[in-house]
C-alpha positions in Angstrom: -7.4 15.5 -4.8 -9.5 18.9 -4.2 -13.3 19.5 -5.3 -13.9 23.2 -6.2 -18.5 24.0 -6.7 -19.2 20.3 -5.3 -16.9 18.7 -8.3 -17.3 21.6 -10.9 -13.1 21.8 -10.6 -11.1 18.4 -9.6 -7.5 19.3 -8.7 -5.8 15.8 -8.4 -2.7 16.3 -7.6 -0.4 13.1 -8.9 3.4 12.5 -8.0 4.7 14.6 -10.7 1.8 16.4 -12.3 -1.0 17.8 -10.9 -5.0 17.6 -13.1 -7.1 20.5 -13.0 -10.3 19.6 -14.9 -14.0 20.5 -15.0 -16.2 23.0 -16.1 -17.2 26.0 -13.9 -19.2 29.3 -14.2 -18.6 31.7 -11.8 -21.8 33.7 -11.3 -22.0 38.3 -10.7 -23.5 36.9 -6.5 -21.7 35.5 -3.3 -22.5 32.5 -4.6 -19.9 32.6 -7.6 -17.1 35.1 -4.9 -17.2 32.0 -3.0 -16.0 30.0 -6.2 -14.1 32.5 -7.2 -11.9 32.3 -4.1 -12.2 29.1 -4.2 -10.5 28.6 -7.2 -8.3 31.4 -6.1 -6.8 30.0 -3.3 -6.3 26.3 -4.8 -4.2 28.0 -7.8 -2.7 30.5 -5.4 -0.7 27.2 -3.1 0.3 25.3 -7.2 1.9 28.7 -7.6 3.2 29.0 -4.0 4.4 25.3 -4.0 6.0 25.5 -7.2 8.0 28.6 -6.9 9.3 27.5 -3.6 10.5 24.3 -5.0 14.2 24.8 -5.7 14.8 21.1 -7.4 12.1 22.3 -9.8 13.3 20.8 -13.3 13.7 22.5 -16.6 10.7 20.1 -18.4 9.5 16.8 -16.8 9.7 13.9 -19.6 6.7 13.3 -21.2 4.5 10.7 -19.4 4.0 7.7 -20.6 6.8 8.6 -22.9 6.0 8.6 -26.6 5.4 5.5 -28.8 7.9 4.5 -31.3 7.1 2.7 -34.3 3.5 2.1 -35.6 1.3 0.0 -35.7 -1.5 -1.1 -37.7 -5.2 0.1 -37.4 -7.3 -2.6 -35.8 -11.0 -0.5 -36.8 -10.4 -0.2 -40.3 
């Protein structure tokens, strides 16, 4: 897990997927530049890792699998 700007952006590395979540405002100041560079570095590392994976599949299966069938809505 990686955090940018005191948890404004969280990057969680799972087994088959990476999740990026949060809300980051990048100001036109040195602190904003530091936040932008941290995000740029993290995303660059993600792209490099994906590009250098020779066994990268075309698309992963949905996780969890899409539901089949239907169920009654217990709230109505």
